[in-house]
Phi, psi and omega in degrees: 000137177277159181228158173249133170257119184244132178246133181226122183262145173288323181243293185220137173239123184229179183300325179300317178297318182293319177297320179298316180293320177300322179296321179291325179297335176058041177229180181275045178270153172229160181300337180294341180278350176287142176254126180282123173272328177207108185310123177081001182228317185217136180213158181224154173223136180271132181251144182292340179202170180289135175278156183283165185300324182297315179294316181296317179296327176294318177298311182302313183290328182289319183270354183300322183297336178263015176058051179241133177262151178233143180227140178236115186223147175296147178291325181290136175055044187289320180269121189277153184258350180221125176253124174245113187237137170287161180259293187296132180061018175228283177285327172247160190282342188233179172263111189296326178294320176297322180295319177300312181298320179298319178296332182266002176085014178237029185299319182298317182296311185289319183295328178292321177293317179302313182300318180292322178294318180290337175275357179084014182275341180233150173296131186299313182299314181296320181293321179294315179300317180296317182291316182293327178302330180288347181266357186306132176087352181282150181294142177289352178302332182296332180296314178295321179302312182288322177303317182289337180269341185294132183248141175287145174292148177307131178085355184299313181297314180297319181301304184291314184293324179292315179295319180295318179298328181268019170096000181283146171273127187246123186232129177261120181232118188226147170281357175280198190258147181298335177304324181267323181297323179298316181294312182293320178299320179292319180297318187270337181096021175299145178286323183218160175214151179218144177196184177274151182259116178279122182286130178225155178205130180052046178062027177231146174282128184282339184094013181231155173249132181292142177279153356281149180279132180278111181236198182302315182291326178292323177301315180296319179299317178299316180299316180296322179295318179294323177299313181292314184298328183256013176055047179251180172241163179299334179292346180273359190257137165250121176243138183219139179188183187237341190235183183301330180293347181257003186303311185295318181291323182286322181289336185256349179284154177301322174229103178258130182233126173274127181261109187041059194287149170292157185305321182295336182275340185298335180283346184285335184203156175273347185260120181222145169264104181264331188239319189276185176264190187289346176293341177302328179291337175282314178300325179298337178265003178091009176291141179262167180307318183287340178274341183278128177289119183274122180229000000 
């Protein structure tokens, strides 16, 4: 099976970079064999077979200083039919629960728990329960405040809308709250969204999350259900996220991408966006500049 090696720059991709990569490949390749997906930003070269991890890691580490990402994907079934995306620190720039806590003056306490959970050091359910308990009795007005402040990650609109236009089913699955997933899904054009339900009563946060809690295993279950319901295969899936809670979906998807991933997630896939925005996930599938919906 042939493979594509795709390079995507945050700032500039030039012939020197392409020549350097050809040298690492240690084959009779030349930079002229690269196909530009976006002149000066993204290019691909088709390989007769998959290169080994050592060579790929050498490429990644060599071009890293110039803020260039590399992706290695099979040529077959390159453009995915199902997108499974995390929300916090992936489709949006921040952790919405941390933002709520920050607005309420307990940001330092909650963000430390969040960071440990995303690194896989704490059980997700226990960490979520502990953090939400700290919100007990607070006005639900804070939810609207944070919703209005939440920003989409660069390239999020182009990423979702381009995949959707090309026939992909787009699903937002988050360990965050449905109050936010509904809003973000609507903004970006996701077909479906799933999240945890924050319990409220009389315009106050109760300090509880309604069961069942959506965690790492629930994310995987949702992904498997969408695959079955739409008569797809796991090879048809692109899964993207940033933390330990996304490990299972990224490791089992046909194309799993860590988005500025925590260390624990890096082992789930060889493909990561370390420097660029979410449009890099489109270039990794072979989309060209003219095919990407600009937003």
